[in-house]
N, C-alpha and C positions, 0 to 999 in steps of 0.2 A: 505495500501497499504506500504510496506517494500521501502521503496528506503534508501542507502546510502549517506549521506548528506554529504556533505567534501565543508566544507564554505572558502576554501583559499583567493578567490578572500578580502572577508570583513574580513578575519580571519590578515593577512595580511598588508594588505594596510590600509591609512589613514583616520575618517571616519566622515565627516560632523560633528560636536559636538550640532549643531542646528537642535534638530529634532521636530522641531517645520515644519507643512505640506504648506508653507507659498511660495510663488512666489520669488525667492530672490535670490542674485547672490553668492554661495558659495567658500569660498576659504581654502586654506593649505588643500583639501579632493580630496578622490575621488568618492564618492560616501554618500548619503542620505541615511538612515532612510526612509521608508517610509511601508502607509499601500495599497493597493488594493480599492477602493471605492469597496464597499460590492453592487450586484447585486442581484436586485430583485426577480425576479423568470427565474434561469437559465435551461438552455435547450441545455441539447448536438443534435449536428446536425450532424457533423463526425469527426473521431477519428482515427490516422492511426497506426492500428496494427504493421506495419513494426518499429515507430519510436518509440513506447507504447517498446518493447523488447528491442529497443535498448537501453533503459534508465531502462531497467529492470522493464517495468508494464506489467500486463500477459492483453490476451484479455477478459480473464472473470473480472477483477481489471476497465477495464474502462469503466464496465455496473456497478457500482458501485455510490452509492450516495457522498461519499469521493473523488471520481473521478472529476465528477461536481460537489461538490462544491469549491477544493480548484484548477480547469483550468478554474475554471472562477470569483476567487480572491473574494469568499467566507466564504475561511475555509484556516487558513495558515497553514503550517503545524508544526509539532509539532523540535522542535529544529533550526527555519528559523530563519531570521528574512531579509524581502524580502527588497530591495533596488532601488533605481535609482541612475542611473553612471551619474557622471561629467566628461562632453567634450566640448572641443568649435570645431570652424569650417571654415572652409570657403562654402558660398553656393553662389555658381553659379562664380565662381572667386572670389570676397568679403570677406575680414576679417569680420567674425558673433561675433566675441568674443564667449561668453558660449552659445550653447545651451543643451546638455543633454539628458536625455531620458526625456520627453516629454508626450509620452502615452505609454512609454513600463517601464513595471516594475517588474525586474529578482528577480523570487522568492526565488527560491536555486543553487547549485550545487550540481551538486549527482556522485556518481563513479558508473561502473556497465562495469564487463570484462575488467578491467584495463582500459578504458577509461571515460574520466574529463567531462561531459556535466552540463552548462547553460539550466537553467528552465524557459524563459521568455515572461510573458505576454504580452501582445500588446492590448492595447481600454481597461486598469484597471484601469485607473482614475489619477488622478491629481497627481504631484510631483514638489518637487520646481523647476523642469527644466519646466514648461509644458508654464510659459511665460504667452499667452492671451490668450490662449485654455484650453481645457477640461479633457485633456487626456484621452477619451475616443475615442475607432472605432466604426466604423458604417457597419451592415452586410456585403456593398457591396463591402471596401475594402477589409473585414479582408477575406470574398471569393475567394479574388480574392489575396491576400495576402498566402494563405495555400494554395489553389492548384497550384499558379506556384513556390513557394520554391520545390514542391514534384514531382510535371513535372523538373524540372531544377535540380534537387538530380537523376531523373531517364536516362536524356540527356545526363549525364556524369560534367554534371556542376561543379561545387565545390559551395556549396550551406548552409544554415539556412538549417533547417528543419522541420518540421508541424507536432505539438501533436495531439493537438484537434482545434474544431469552435466552439464556446458558444455561440448561444442569452445570452443578458443580463437583456432582459426584459424589459428595459427601453427604453424610448423614444434619440433620440442624434438627437443636432439643428444640419445641416452641409448646408453651402453652395457651390455648389458643383462644382460650376462654379464662382465662388468666383465672382459673378453680380452683388450682392446687392438683392438673390432670396433666404433665407436661408428656409429650412424646414425641419420636425422633417422627422428623422429616423430611422431601429432596428437600436439600439446598439448589436455590438459583441466581445465578446475575441476574439483572435490567444493568441495559446502556444506553444511559437518558440525554437529550438532544436537550440545551435550551439559549440563547441569549450567553444567558449567564444563570448562576444560582443562587445568586444576592441577595440578601433575604431583610425585612426588617429588622429581623432580630441583632443583623451585621451593626445596623448601626447602635439600636439599645444597648449592647455591650460595650460601645467605645462608651456611647454619653456613661452608662452605668458607673462606669472604670473612671470617666474622669479626662481619658484619652484625648484629649480637643485636641492635640496635631494631628494625630491617627484620625480621627471623624472627620478635622477638616479633610484631608487629603484625599480621605475614604469620596467623600460626597463628590470631590473637586476630580475624582481618579470616575465615578459614576458619567459625570456633565460629558469630560471630555471625548468619551467613548461612546457611551449608550446614546447622551441626551445631547448629541452637537449643536445644535439648534439651539441650545438654551444660551443668550449671549448676559452682560451688562455688565453692573458688578456684583464685587460677589455676593451682597446681603440678595442682592432680586435672583442674582443664582437659584441660590438655597431654595428661593420662596418660588418660584418657578418649578426646580426639580419636584419639590412638594407638591404641586400643581398637578405636575403632569402624571404623580405617582398614583396622584389623587385621585385622574381622569381614568387612566387605564385599567385601577383596580374597581372603580364602577362599570365600567364596560365590560368586563370581564365575570362579573355578580349577575348584571344583568343577563347576561346570554347563562350563567348559571340558571335561573329563574326564569329563562325561556324554554329552558329545554327539561327543566326539572331535575337537573344536579345539587348531590349536595354532599359539601366536601367532606362533614364529618368533624374535622378537625384543623379550626383556621386560628388555630395558636400565628402569636405572630412571628414565628422562626417560618410559620409554614409562608408564608405570604413575601413574594415576590414582587423586586421593584418594577418589573417589566408589566405588571398585568397580566400576570400566565398562569394558568392552573401550574400548581405545584405540589409535591408529595400525596401523592395516591394511596393512603391508606385507607379506612373504613367509610368509606366516599360508598352511595349511593344511590341507585334515582330514586325521583316519588312514583308511588306506581298506583295506588291511591288515593289522591290526593288530601296531602295532611299539611300544612305547613308547620303545624306541630312534631312531625316525626325528625329523626335524626339515626343513621347508621352505626353509631359509636355506643359501646358499650358502656362506655366509660362515662357517656354522658348523658345516660338513661334519667338521670334523678332529675338534671337541669332542665338538660335538652339548652344548654346556652346554645347550641350551635344546630339546633335546629333551620329547616327548609326556611321558612317563614320568621328567621330571626338573621338571616346572611346578611345583608344591606346595613342593619345598624351594626358587627360585629366587625363584617368590614371596616367603617368609619370611626370603632370602637380600636383596631388596629389600626390606622392611620394617626388617628390621637397620640400610640405611642409613640409612631413615628416624628408626629410633632414634637413629643416632649426631648426627645432625644437628639429632633435638628435644633430648635430653641438653644443654645449656647451657642449655637452661630450666629443666627439669627437676631440674637434678644431683643424681641418683641413680638407679643403673646399675639396684638389685635389680627396684622396679617394671615399669622397660620390659623387662627379661630375662622378666619372668612372664608377660608379653605374648606374647613371642616362642615359648620356650617353649611354652607353652598353643596357639599356630598352628598345627603341628603334632597335636599329640594331638588337640586337635578338627578338623582336618581330617582325620584318619585317622581315625577314631567317623565324622566325616557321609559319609564314602567307601564306607564299607562300610554303609551306611543307605540312599545315593544306588546300589550298584550293589546289591544285594537289593531293594530298587524298579525296578531294569531289567528284574528278574528275575521279578518279579510276587511275591516273597517279602517277608510284613511282620512275620511271627514271628520274633526273633531266636535262633540256637542259640551254642551252644560253640565250636561248632568253623567260623564264619560266615566266618572269614580265610585259614584251611585250607582253604574250599570256592570261596570266588576266588580265589584265590592258584591253587588245580591251575588253573578256569578258563580264568586267565589264559598259564597256561603252554602250556593247549591250545588258545587261540587262536591262539601262535603258530609250535606244531607245522609244521603249512602254508599256507601265506595265508588269510586269513580275513577277509573284510570286515565290518568293525565295526559300521555301519549300519544291512547286511543282515542280517546274528548275531542285534544284539537284535531287532529289526523283528519274524524269524520263529518270535524265540519264541514269538510272540501264535495261531501253528498247534498247539503242545501243547497235548492236555486232559490231565487227571489221571491218566486210564483206558489216555491209551500205554505202550509198554512201552519202554524205550533204544532200540531202534532205530527206531522207528518215530519217536518224538525227534528222533534222529539225521539220518532220513530230511527232518524240518520245515525245517531248516536248512540241508542243504546245496546250495541256492541258491550262500552266502558263499563257499564254498570256492571259489578262484582256481583252484585242479588239482586238481579231484576225484575224479584218479584217482591221488591220492595217499592218499587217505582207505579206508586199511586197515594190517592187522598191526596192529599198537605206537600205532601213530596211534588206528586204527579202536581200538582198546583201551580206552585212557585216554579218549577221547570218551564209548565204552557205559559208561564205569566212572562218569565225571564225571554224565552223562544218567540213567541207577540213583540217584544221589543225590537229583540236581534232583526227580526227580520225587516221591521220597518226601519232598521237602519240599514238594511244591505240593502232597499228599498230606496232611499235618499244616495244613495252610491252613484256616482257617473259610470263604473268599472263594471263590463258583465262579467256574466255569470263563470265565464271561462278563465279570462283575468282574475281577477279576484281570488280564483282557485288555484292560477298557476302561482301568483304570489303566497295564498296561505301556505303549500307547496311547498316553498322556498324555505321558508321559518317555523314547520312544525312536522319535526321528523315523524317517518313512518319507525324510522327501527331508532332505538336507545341502548347501551347495553346494561341491561335487564340486571341486576345479581343472581337468580339463578340462571340468567345464562352464560355468565362466565362459573358459576359454580357449578355445571354439566361440561366446561371446558376444562374444568379443576381435576373432574371425576374422572375424568377420562383421559385427560394426563396425566395422571396419578398408577394411569395403567399401561401407560408408554403408547398410550394415542393420541396424537396431535393431530387428528385430521378437523377436531373442531375446531381448535384455536385458530388454522387458517382457515374456516368456513366464516366464525365472529367476522375476519381481520379481514374477509373479501366481504362483508355483508357489509361490516359500519365504513367502510369508504365511499356508498353510497344512499347515507339516514334518508334522504332525502327522496330516494326515488322511489318505484312501486317493485321493483325485484319480485315477479312474481312468484321465483325460484325460488326462494324464501318467504312467501310468505307464513311460514310455519311461525317465523318469530315476530309477524304482528299477533300476538297476542297479548292477556296479562296473564299476569303471576299465577300460578299454579298453586293449588292449594298445599300441595306439599310443600312449597317452598315458603308457606309464609311466617312460619317459625323459624325452620333450619336454620343453622349455622352454615353463615355465609351466603345468607342469601337474603334475610330481614334485622340481624342484628352484626357487627364483627366488632372486635378489639383491635388498639395501634395497633399492635403487628401484625394484620391481617394482612 
């Protein structure tokens, strides 16, 4: 492989002077050099030709032993020194102090077609930031991460990408539900690709330790390489940096809400400065529409990271980033203004987004009530979010409210409940909806085309990922390939894959891996 190496991060930012790979507190440094744990018998399960091409690797090179060795951590690319990043963060709203890359190792930065990418292995072994863990990952969590990042990309959601999924050949001990029943599982490594893996927590760490010289250097490094359009006096640049991060974060959360994605662990160390989705742990897809749902077992009591709370948590996390930048700005008001406008702008964008999912272009005075009534109805009886919005494309302007309700009936988990008051509520809403559609200038055909471009037919439901995991445990990787191909065209009809346009099956309602997951999942 002939990758164009350009290690800006390690060349320009302070390194940990201690090069022993021991668990410890690391100060006055943004990273530590580490070596991945050598896997005993790596085996390639899947690789993305599209992502390989993105970083300058050909389809033929994917098949080589060098590719397998490099992206399993067995071999180090020449002119590179792998490293783990040092950062802190708030976890579930509480300050957690130093965290860092506990099971991620950055191989290198590369340049291709005038774009820069960081190649990172997840599950490649212990680092100084692994705390009480081993830095390894298991096959089930690796399959979930590998497939979901690519699924999100093709849905149009800002995200890291997945290059490869490789078995290590080693066994890894895990307690899947944190209930005192550990068992050995197959180890695996995913290679993730992003402009960088810099998080809000990197800035929190420097500010908390009062390393203001490093903080200033780090912010200026980020502006120089990732936000070169930002100009002006230093203070103005810092504020513009914060506003840009807030704007891209808002856009990312809006996409999450559009497709029904629940991250599950929105700690500040899992928030990217690029406004991209990172760290696919206990994520889930909203199946029945429930704003209070979270896939994370650790969060089951307080539901801090529930679907309906993601915009507010993003703002809270941005508040922590603002606190970290404050020592450079020395003025609270401009930072507060950006934070205040975050939710105002989000609510405005959210309204437009939902109207877009409904095929409505022309706004009206009662939009908020209209949307609130819909979201209330979606909770009256279990209603599949993806199927409901997608099947709105069956409705025509001339339909009756009754016929419109029949068009989306497949979305109901318990259709027998749609009677009396529940049915009456739906008929009232569809009456309003049809009136709105008839005020639009667009034809049914044009409206449906627009709706189909924002309402996916296929998403990576947890039960689908679990089926792929169960098959892979038996060394059958065909389902990984099938889902990978399916999820590359989530807005297309794909009649050959119609079986995946289905509600969550009953067996998946409470099965481990399908409804709730732990942070190590």
